[in-house]
PATI-349854 format. One record per residue: x, y, z of N, C-alpha, C, O, CB in turn. Coordinates in steps of 0.1 Angstrom, whole numbers, plus 5000, padded with zeros to 4 digits. Atoms other than C-alpha are relative to their C-alpha. Glycine has a CB too. Example, Ala and Ser with C-alpha at 12.3 -4.5 7.8 and 13.67 -1.06 7.14 Angstrom:
500949885000512349555078500950125000501950125007499050005012 499149895000513749895071499250115008499750225009500450054986 
//
This chain:
500849885000500050005000500950125001501650155010499050005012 499149885002501650324988499850105011498750135014499950064987 500149894990502450585015500049945014500050015024498850084999 499950074986502650325044501350035006502350044999499849854999 498849984992505150395072500949884999502149894998499650035013 499350135000506150025073499549914990498449934985500049945014 500550115008506049725051499249905009498249855004501349934994 500750094991504949525080499950075014500950125019500749855002 500349954987503249645112499449905009498349855007499050115000 500450104993503049405139499450035014500150115021501149915001 500749964988500649435169500249895011499449805012498550034997 499750104989502249235198501349944998501649894987498949895000 498750055001505749125205500449875007501549855013500850115003 499850134995505248775218500749914990501349964981498749945005 499250105008506648465202499650024985500450044976499849835004 500449985014504448505170500550144994501050144984498549984998 499749875005504948875167501450034998501850084987499550105008 498649985001508648895173500649924989501549964982500749995012 499550095011509348595150499650064986500450064977499449865001 500549935013507348775122500950114998501450134986498650045001 499249885001509249095128501549974996502150044988499950095014 498650035003512648935128500249954985501049994978500549905009 500050065015511948725096499850104990500550104980498949894998 500349905010510549015078501150094998501550134987498750085003 498949925001513449235086501249934994502049994986500450055014 499050085008515748955075499950004985500950004977500049875005 500350015015514048955042500050134993499650144982498749944998 499949875006514549325037498950105002498950214996500349994986 501149914998511249465048500150095012500850065022498849915002 500049914989510749765070498949965010497849925006499750154995 500950064990509049665103499850085012500850135018500449875004 500349934988507249835131499449895010498549825006499050134998 500450104991506649625162499450075013500250135021501249905003 500849944990503949745187500049915013499749795012498650034995 500150084988504249625224499850095012500550185015501249905001 500249924988502749755256500849955012500850035022498550015003 499150054989504949535278501449994996502050094992499549875004 498650025004508349385273500049904987499149824986500849945012 499950095011509449215241500249865005500949835015501250044991 499950134996509048845243498649955005498349835005501049985012 501350044996505448845256499849915011500749895019499349954988 500450104990503748585278501049895001501449865012498649944997 499150125000506048295269501350045008501749975017500449964985 498849964994509148475279499950055014500750015023500750104992 500049934986508048665310499049945009499249955021499650154998 501050054991504948495324499549854996498549805001498750105000 500550135005504648155306501249894999501749855009499350014987 499050125003507047895291501350015008501649935016500450004985 498650004993510448015304499950015014500649925020500850114995 500150004985509648115340499549875006500049825016499250115005 500650124995507547815345500949884999501149815009498649964993 499050115002510147565331501250025009501849925013500450004985 499049984990512747735354499649955013500449895020500350135000 500550054986510547665384500049855000500449785010498450045002 500150155001510047305371501549935002501749835008499449954985 498650064999513947255369500350025015500949925020501050074991 499749994986514347395404499349895008499849845018499750145005 500850114993511647145415500749874998500749785008498650004994 499450125003513546865398501349995009501749885013500349994985 498749994992516746975417499649955015500349885022500750165000 500550024986514646965450499749845002500149785011498850085004 500250145000513446605442501349925000501549825007499149954988 498750085000516946495434500750005013501349905018500950044989 499449994988518246625467499349915010499949835017499950145004 500850084991515346465485500149864999499949785008498650044999 500050145003515846135469501449954998501649844992499149974989 498750045003519646125468500449885006501349815000500850105004 499650124993519945835491499849874992500549774994499349985013 500450115009518445605465501149984990501349874984498750044992 498850035009521645665444501249995008502350005002500250114990 498850024992524045625473500750135003501950145005501049904993 499449854998524646005477499450055013498250055015499550104988 500449954986524546145512499750164998500650244999501349975011 500449875001522546465507498650015006497849915007499950054986 501449984994519446615523499550134994500250224989500050025018 500649875005516946885513499650075013498750035020498749974991 500249914988517147155539498750094999498150125009501250095002 501249925002514247355524500250084986501250074979499950095012 500149925014513247585495500350155004499550215012498449984992 499849864999514747935494499350064988499850074977501550045000 500849955011511948095474500750124994500750134982498650035005 499349885005513848425470501249954990501450014980500650075012 498950055008516748225456499549934987500049954976500949895007 500750065012514548025432499550104991499750094979498849925005 500649895009512848335420501250094994501150144983499050105010 498849935006516348505415500649924988500949984977501050025010 499750095010517348205394499150014988499650024977500049875005 501049995011514148215374500050134993500050144980498649985006 499949865005514348595369501250024992501250094982499950105011 498849995007517948565358500049944986500549994977501149945007 500250065012517048325331499250094990499550104978499349865002 500949925007514248545319500850134995500750184984498750045008 499449875004516448855320501149984989501250064979500750055013 499050035012519348705299499349984987499850024976500949885004 500750015014516848595272499450134996499450164984499049895001 500749865005515148935272501150094995500950164985499350075012 498949925005518449105268500549964986500750044977501250005010 499550055013519448885240498950044989499250084978500249835001 501049975010516048935222500050154998499950194986498649955005 500049855003516149315227501250034991500950104981500150085014 498849985008519649325212499849954986500150024977501249935006 500350065014518549105182499050094993499250124981499649865001 500949925007515549315175500650144996500250204985498850025009 499449875002517649635177500949984988501050074979500850055012 499050015011520349495154499449974987500050004977500949895004 500750025014517749405127499450134995498850134984498849895001 500749875004516549765124498650015001497950074994500350044987 501450004998513149695137499650125009500250155020499549875007 500449904992511349995150498949965011497849915008499550114992 500950044988509849915185499250125004499750225009500949945012 500849904995506750115193499449975013498549895014498950034989 500350044988506150115229498750075004498650195003501150035010 501349944996502450155241499049894996499349794990499850144993 501250095003499049995237499550034987499250144983498950025011 500449985014498149935201498549964999498049875006500949914990 501350045003494649935188499850024985500250124979498950085009 500250005015493549865152498950104997497750085000499649854994 501049895003491850185139499850024986499150124983500450135006 500249995015491950135102500549874995501249805002500750124993 499650125006492449845078501549985001501949865003499549994985 498650025000496149905077500650105010501750155007500550024986 499449914990496650135108499849965014498849895018499450154997 500150044985497250095145500350135006501250215002501249885004 499849884993496950375169500749965014500149885021498650075003 499250034988499650345197499950115011500350225009501549974995 500049914990499050505230501049975011501149865016498650005007 498950044990502050535253499550035014498450075017501250094996 500250004985502350535291499450145005498750155015501349975007 500549864995501650915293498650044993498150154994501150124996 501349975005498450885273500150064986499050084980499250095008 499949955014499851035240499849894990500449784991501450084999 500250085010498650875209500550034986500550144982498749994999 499549975013500150835175499449894990499149784995501750005000 500550085009498850675144501049944990501750024983499050064993 499050075008501150415125499449924990498349864993501049925009 500650075011500450255092501049894994502249914995499650094989 499250105006501649945075499449944988498149934987500249895009 500650065012501249795040499349865003498449824997501049974988 500650124994500549475060500050005015501050045022500949874995 500249994985499249445095499949845006499249765000498650095004 500050144994499949135117499450015015500050075023501549944999 500650004987497749085147500549885008500449775004498450005000 499350114993499648895174500050045016501050055022501549984995 500249944986498149025208499949905011499649935022498750095000 499850104990498448695225498849965009497649975004500950055009 501050044992496448555254500150045014501050115018500049864999 499949974985495548595291499349885007498649815001499250155003 500650114992494448365319498450015000497950125001500549995015 501450004999490848255318499549985014500449955022499449884992 500650034987488548225348498649954998498249934986500050135010 501450045002485048105355499150095005499550185013499849875008 501049894996481848305360499950005015499849905022498649974994 500049984985481848445395501249975008501249985020498949925006 498750024993485448355402500950104996501350104984500649864997 499149905003487648655404501349985008501349995020499450145003 498850014994491248605411500450135007500250245002501149964990 499649884993492648855437501550015001501950125006499350005014 498549995000496348785434500649965014501849965016500450144996 499550034986496548695472499649865004500449785009499350115010 500550134995494448385479499649924988499849794987498750015010 500650065012492848315445501050054988501050174984498550054998 498949965009495648315419499849964986499049874983501449955004 499750055014496248295381501449954999502149965009499850114990 498750055002499348135368501150124999502350115002500149924987 499149885000500848495364500350055015501350105018499450114991 499949974985500248555402501049895005501949935013498650005007 499350114994501748215410501550014997502349975006499549874995 498749985003504948305393500750105009502050115009500250044986 499549894992505448595416499949975016500350065024499350134997 500050044986504848415449501350005007502349965001499449875002 498749984992507448475476500149905011501049915019500150135005 500050094990506748175496499449864994498749864983499350045012 500550135005505947795492498649995009498749995021501049885003 501250014992502247765502499949865006500449765001498750024992 500150134994501347495527499149914994499349784994499550015014 501050095008498447365506499450094989499150214991498849945011 500549935011497047455473498849914994498949794993501150034990 501050075008493847355454500250074986500150194984498550025005 499749965013494647375417498749964992498449854990501349944995 501350025007491347425396500549994985500850104978498950135003 499750035013492147265362501249914999502349935005500450134992 499050105001494046955353500750004986501149894981499549865003 499349995013495447075320501550025001502049995011499450124992 498549984999499047155312500450105011501350075019500650064986 499649904989499247475334499849945014500649945022499250144998 500450064986497547315363500949895004501449885016498549945000 499150114996499646995362501550055002502249995010500049884989 498749964998502847185359500250075013501150045020500450104988 499949934987502247415389499749905012500449915022498950125001 500250104990500847115409501349925002501749905014498949904996 498750074998504146935402501050085007501650045017500749954986 499049914993506247225412499850015015500749995023499950154993 500449984984504447295446500249875007500649885019498550065002 499950124992504446925455501549975001501849935012499349884993 498550024999508246905448500550095011501450065018500850034987 499649914989508647215471499449975013499750045022499650154996 500550044987506647045498498650035003498150005014500750065011 501349974998503147175494499049884999499349784992499550114991 501150115001499946955499499250064988498950184988499149985014 500749955013498246985464498849904996498949784996501050004988 501250075005494746885452499750064987499550194986498850005010 500449945014493946915415498549964999498049855002500849924987 501450025003490246955406499850024986500150134981499150115008 500150005015489446875370498549954996498149855000501049904993 501550045004485846865355500049884991499049814991499350124992 500050125011486846615327500449885008500849885020501050034988 499850134995487246245333501549975004501849895013499649904990 498550044997491146265333500950134998500450234992500649884989 499149895002494146495335500450004985500249914977501349975010 499649975014495646645303499249924990499749834983501549974999 501050075007492546535286500250004985499749924977498750055003 499849995015493846645251501049904996501249874984500650134995 499050105002496546375254499449874998498249865002501150015010 500550145001496246005247499749955013500349985023501049904994 500550044987494345825274501249915008501249915020498749924997 499050084993497345595281501050095008501450075019500949914990 499149904993499545895290499350075012499950095023500550114990 500849954988496746045312500149925012500349965023498650024996 500150104990496545735331501349995008501349985021499849874995 498650014994500345705338500250135009500650125021501249994989 499949874993500446085348499250005012499750035023499750114992 500850004987497546045372500549915010500449945022498649984997 499550104991498945735387501350045008501550015020500349884993 498949964995502245885392499850125010500450125021500950044988 500349894993500846205406499549955015499950005025499050094993 500650064988498945995432501149945009501049955021499049894996 498950064992502245815442500850115006501350105017501049924991 499349894994503846155447499250085011499750175017500350104989 500749954989501046245471499050124995498450195003501050045012 500949915005499146475448498549944999498449844993500450044985 501450055000495346435453499450054986499650164982499150065013 500749975013493446425420498549975000498149865003500749914988 501550005001489746495417499550024986499350144982499450105010 500549985014488446425382498549995001497849955010500549904991 501549995001484946475371499450075012498350035017499449864998 500449924989484646735398499950144996500850194989501049995011 500249875005483147075391500050105011499550075022498750024992 500049894991483847395409498650075001497850084991501150104996 501349934998480847565425500350145006499750245002499149925010 499849864995482247855447501349995009501949895011498750055010 498849994991485147975468499750115011499250215007501250034992 500049894990485248175501501350015008502049915009498849975010 499049984992487848315521499949955015498849965020500350155000 500150054988488648165554501150075009502050145004500049855000 498949934992490948275584501349944996502350014998499849985015 498750055003493648045571500249994984501349954980500149855006 499850025015493048055532498850014993498150124992500749874998 501250015008490247945511499249875002499849775005500350014985 500850125000487347695511499450004987498650084983498850015012 500550035013486547555477498949915001499149805006501049954991 501150095000483147415473499749944986499850014976498850075004 500250075012482447155446498549994997497750015007500749865000 501450025002479047095429499549885007498349865009499750004985 500550124993478946765447499850035014499449955022500949884999 500149954986478946965479501349985009501350035021498949925006 498850014993482446865489500750135002500650214993500849904994 499349874997484547145506501549975000501949885008499450065013 498650024999488247155501500750135006500650245000500649974986 499449894994490247385523501550004998502149894998499850005015 498649985003493747525514500450145002499650225005500349964986 499549864999495947825517499750094988499450214989501450005003 500149935014495647915480499149924991499049804993501450014993 500650065011493447845450500650064988500650184986498550025000 499549965013495147845416498949974990498449864988501349924998 501050015011492747905387500849984988501650074983499050134998 499250045011494247715358499149944990499249824987501149905004 501150065009491247665334500350044987499450054979498650045005 499649965013493247775304500250154998500150235007499049954991 499849865004493948095285499250044988499049964979501550024998 500949955010491748305263500750114992501650174997498850065006 499449905009492548535234499950145005498950195010499449994988 500049864995493548895243499650084988500550134981501450045006 500449925011491549075217498950115003498750204995499449904989 501149914997488749265235500650155001501650175007499449965014 499749874999488949635231501250054991501850164992500250045013 498849975009491749625204499550044986500450064977500949884999 500449955012489549735176499849914988499549954977500950104997 500050105011489449415156498649994995498450004982500549855005 501350025005485749365154499550134994498850124984499249965011 500549865005485049745149500650014985499950074977500550135009 499449995013487349715118499649894990500049894978501550005001 500550095009485549415104500849874999500649794991499950074987 499350135000487949135113499049895005498349905015501350015009 500950124996486048795115500549945012501649915014500049894989 499650054987485948675150499049895004497949884998500050105011 500850114995484548385169500449985015501449935018500149864992 499850014985484248395208501350075005501950025014499949855004 498949944997487048635209501349974992502350054992500349975013 498950055009489348445185499950064987498850094983500049844998 499949965014490448575152500049904991500849814992501150084997 500050115010489548365123501050024989501050134983498649984994 499049985011492348305098500149864993499849764999501450055006 499950135008493048045071501349945002502049975011499950034986 498850084996495847795069501350084997502450045000500049864991 498949925003498148075057499950135010500750225007500050054985 500149894989497148305087499450134995499550235002501350035006 500649885005495248545065498650025006497849925007499849984984 501449964995492148715080499150024988499650014976500050145010 500849965011489148815059500350134995499950164984498750005005 499549865005490749165055501249984992502149934997500250105010 498850005008493149205027501250065007501250165013499750074986 498849954993496649245041500150005014501050065019500150124997 500050014986495749165076500249865004499449785000498650065006 499850144997497148845092499850005015499850105022501449954996 500150034985496848685127500849885003500949784996498549975004 499150114996499248465145499949985015499650075023501650034995 499950044985499548285179498749975006497849925000500750125007 501050054992497148245206498650054996497649995000500350035014 501349945003494448465192499449934988498349964983500150154997 500550095011494048205163499549875006500349825014501149974989 500450124994491947905172501049894997501649884986498549964994 499050115001494147595177500849995013500550045024500950024988 499150034988496947485200500650145004501150224996501249904995 499549884995498047775222501449975005501749955017499250065012 498750044997501747705221501050104994500850154982500449854995 499149905005504647945217500749964987500850044978501150035010 499350045013506347735189499050004989499550024978500749865001 500949985011503147735169499950154995500050184983498649965006 500049865003502948115171501350054993501350134984499850095012 498749965006506648145163500149964985500450044976501149935007 500150055013506147925132499150074991499350094979499749865000 501049925008503148125121500650134997500350184986498750025007 499449875002505048445124501050004988501050094980500750055013 499150015012507748325100499349974988499750024977501049895003 500950025012505048195077499550124993499550144981498949915005 500649885004503448525075501050114993500850174983499250075011 498949925005506748725070500349954986500550034977501249995010 499650045013507648505042498950014988499350024976500549865001 501149975011504248535024500150154995500150184984498549975006 499849865002504648915027501150034991500950124982500150075013 498849985007508048905012500049944987500949954980501149955007 500250075013506748714982500449874998500649824987500550084991 499650135001507848374990498849915000497649965001501049965011 501150095000505748064989500049895011500249775008499849934987 499850114989505847895023498949905001497749944997500050075013 501050104998503947575030499150025012499750065022500649875000 500849994988501047585054500649915011501149805008498649974997 499650084989501847455089499249885002498049895002500150085012 500850134997500847095096499750005015500549975024500949884996 500449994986498847145128500249885007500749885018498550055001 499950144993498846775136501449975003501749895012499449894991 498650024998502646785134500650095011501850085013500650014988 499549924990503047035161500249935013499249875018499250125003 499750084988504746875192499350075012499150205012501549975003 500649954988503046915226500749945012501049825012498449975001 499350064989504846875259499550065013499350195014501550024999 500349974988503646895295501349985010501749865011498749935005 498650014993506846965317499849965014500650015022500750144998 500250054987505546805349501049895003501949864995498649965002 499350124996507146525368499149895003498549895013500950025011 499350025013506746295348499550104990498450164992499949854995 500249935011506746475316498949924990498949804990501250034993 500850065011504046405288500350074988500350204988498450005004 499749945012504946465252499449924988499449804988501450015000 500750075010503246385220500050084987500250204987498649975005 500249955013502846455183499149914992499149794993501350034992 500950085008500046355159498849975006498450035016500749884996 501350044996496846175165500049915013500949825014499349934989 500250104990495846005197499349884994498749894984499250065013 500750125004494445655195498550024997498049974987500149895010 501449985002490945775199499750084987498850064980499550075011 500149915013491346055172500349914988499649944978501050135001 499650085012492945805148498849904997498449894986501449915002 501250095002490045555153498850084995498150034986499649925012 501249925005487445825148500250054986499250054979499950125009 499849965014489045945117500149904989499749914978501350085000 499650105010490145625101499249865002499249774993501649965001 500750134997487845355117500949905008502149905007499649944987 499350094991488745095143500949904993502049874997499149925008 499250115007489944835118501250054993502149974989499249924990 498849945007492445075102501150055009502150105004499450124992 499049944991494345165134500749885007500049785010499450105010 499250094992497044965152500950085010501450195007500949914990 499249934989498845055184501049915006500849795006499150065012 499150084993501844945203500450095012500650215010501349964992 499549934988502945045238501349935005501349815007498950005011 498750044995506545015250500250055014500150185015501250034991 499849964987507245025287501350055002502349974999499749895010 498649954998510145245298500849915010502049935012499950135005 499350104991510944965323501149924993502049874999499049915006 499050085008512844805295501150084994502050034987499449924988 499049915005514945105287501150045011500850095022499350124996 498949994990518345125304500150145006500250165018501449964993 499949874995518545505306498950045010499050125019500150094989 501149964992515145535321500149935014499549985024498849984994 499750074987516145275348501150085007501050095019500549854998 499049914992519145495356499550125005500050175016501250034991 500749894994516945785360498949985010498350075015499650084989 501050054991514545585380498750064996497950105005500350025014 501349955005511545705358499349884994499849794988500250124989 500950095005508645505349499250074988499150194989499149955011 500849945011506445565317499949914989500049784990500650134996 500250085012505845455282500250084988500250204988498749935000 500149955012506045505245498949934993498949814993501349994993 501250045008502845465225500050044986500050164984498850045007 500149975014502745445188498649974994498049874997501149914993 501350025006499545485168500350004985500950104980498950125004 499850015015499745375131498849964992497849904998501149894996 501150055008497445305103500449874995501649854992499750094988 499750145003497244935094500950004987500550064977498649904998 499150015012500144855071500550144994500950154983499349924989 499749865005500745235069500950075009501650015017498650094998 499249934992502545515085499650025014498550005018500250124994 500349974986502845615122499450145000500050234994501450005009 500649885000500445885128499850075013499350185015498749994994 500049944986500845945165501049945008501149825009498549985007 498950054990503745915190499750085013499650205014501650044994 500549954987502845955227501149945011501349825012498449975003 499050034990505445965256499650055014499050165015501450064995 500249954987505245985293501249945008501549835007498749965005 498950034993508245975317500950125001500750224994500749884993 499249894998510846205331500950034987501549934982500949985012 499149965011512746395303499649964986500349994977501349945002 500550035013510546265274499950124990499850104978498749935002 500249885009510046615262501250014991501150064980499950145008 498849995009513646585248500049904989500949904980501249995009 500250095010512546295227499050044989498949984978499749875006 501149965010509746475208500650044987499850034977499150115006 499549965013512046605181500149884991499749894979501450075002 500050125009512746255167498549954997498249914986500949895007 501550055003508946165171499450094990498750054982499150005013 500649915010508146485151500549974986499849984976500350155004 499650055013510446375124499349874995498949874983501549985001 500750125004508846035123498750034995498249984985499849905011 501449975005505446185120499950084987499150054978499350085011 500049925012506346445095500549934987500249964976500950135003 499450095010508246195075499049914994499249854984501249925005 501050115003505145975074500649865000500349784991499350034987 499250125001507445695083499249885005498349885014501350015009 500550134996506445335085500949945011502149985012499849894988 499150064989507745125114501349944994502349955000499249895007 498950055007510044955089501150104997502250064996499649944989 499149905004511645285080500850035013502050065012499350144993 499349954988512545365117500849885006501949915011498950055010 499450114993513445015130501549984996502249955005499249874996 498650025003516845005111500950105006502150085007500249994987 499249894995517945325126500749965013500049925022499250135001 499350054988520645265152500050125010500450235008501649974997 500149904990519945455184501149985010501549865014498650015007 498950014991522745535208499549935013498349945017500650135003 500250084987523045325240500850055011502050075008500149854999 501450004995522045395267499350145000499850245006500049935016 500949885002519545665258498649975001498149864999500350084987 501450035001515945715262499550004986498449954983499350115007 500450015015515845755224499949864996499149824987501150064990 500250145003516345385223498549945001498149854994501049915009 501450054999512845345235499150024988498349954984499450075012 500749975012511545505204500449894989499649834981500450164994 499550105010513745265183499449865004498949794995501549995000 500650144997512544955203498549994997498049894993500149985015 501450015003508945055199499849984986498949904982499350145005 500150035015509345075162500449874995499949824986500850104992 499550145003511244745161498749925003498449834995501349965010 501150094996508344595179498850004991498249904988499550035013 501149985009505744745156500349954986499449924979499750135000 499650075013507744615127500149855001500649784991501350064996 499950154998507544265141501349955004501649835002499649944989 498750044996511044255155500250035014501350075018501150064990 499949964986510344295192501149935007501249815005498849965006 498950064991513344235215499650005014500049925022501350074998 500449984986511744345247498450005001497750014991500750145006 501450004998508244335263499350134995499950244997499749985014 500949905004505444545248498649965000498449845002500450054987 501450045001501744555245499350074989498250054986499350035013 
//
């Protein structure tokens, strides 16, 4: 569009927004990047990075607590929350400085303030002092991210009723917590707090934890959580919460009352689109989400949407890939649409759950019972998993005499295996394609190799 200030104007500097900005600048386009907070968005400052830092600190605590099992004389004296937070914040700070320097080096113009779409190709940016300026782009990319959801009548106060963002700023280990929601966020915080010594109860309305994952993985996670002393209440619905002298009393629809020091509301994240002018400018929406096609194009010419505001998996790496996709389209390249089924998913609890592709249930629904074959390999037969003293499984879902369409893993550190699983899925590999590959010993990757050997009819160890 002739006369535009930028070739690409991006509204939001989270994973999708900054990836788009960096790739566009790399391709020689002029870029404006609007952000009301810090570069990096939720993932870097209030999501992926700080939570995974807490989870690593929790792993260290568990290692110290269980050191005697390895013949090491060590004890866990306690959790220095200030020290944990300093470690967490240090990780975030180093990554933030690196990202800030990278954006600056690419010649991207960072526009600090709250952005609002006020024209088909224009964004009005209001700074902290209330001053507004209108910026224009030949192409506009909506990347305003997400925010914690809550339930009707349930208002987090940041003191006794928390969102995940509040939880990251806690300066103590609570004695007891009720976690409302057994999805990824709820399970990760439950895992951290249990490792730090808190009594934890998860309340989940659905029949199982991490319900989007394969049922076999949910069963192992739930069983392991119970062994760790985490109470799991599935098919339990929240009714109300009241403050007490010592914390909160959470009432379920069944009438049961759960008392704890804190309530964490972890019922998912919703799109951050309200009040940003999208609907007023005619952007097609559905329940707050921006509707976009497989190339992230909205119904408005030259306006794209990426990340958590687009229906689908709310994952930083999905937004990152979408941002690159959009930048390459704008630059005149012909990028391939993202294979949504091939996006890996990881829950970084203890144990971890990782997957790519179709669950068994989804495969049977799409292809019919007779067209689907599964195999489960127990990590008990894997040497490195025995060394790590972790239990779990590898589950493969394949089409009969066809490719592997789903890989599902549960166990400590299995998130590090998902890269190979993603290649297997993206390659549309048959078990016979993977079985000959030589996997290093002893590694957990061997479990993937053994599972494919078994599915190819060459089983060396027990499976089901």
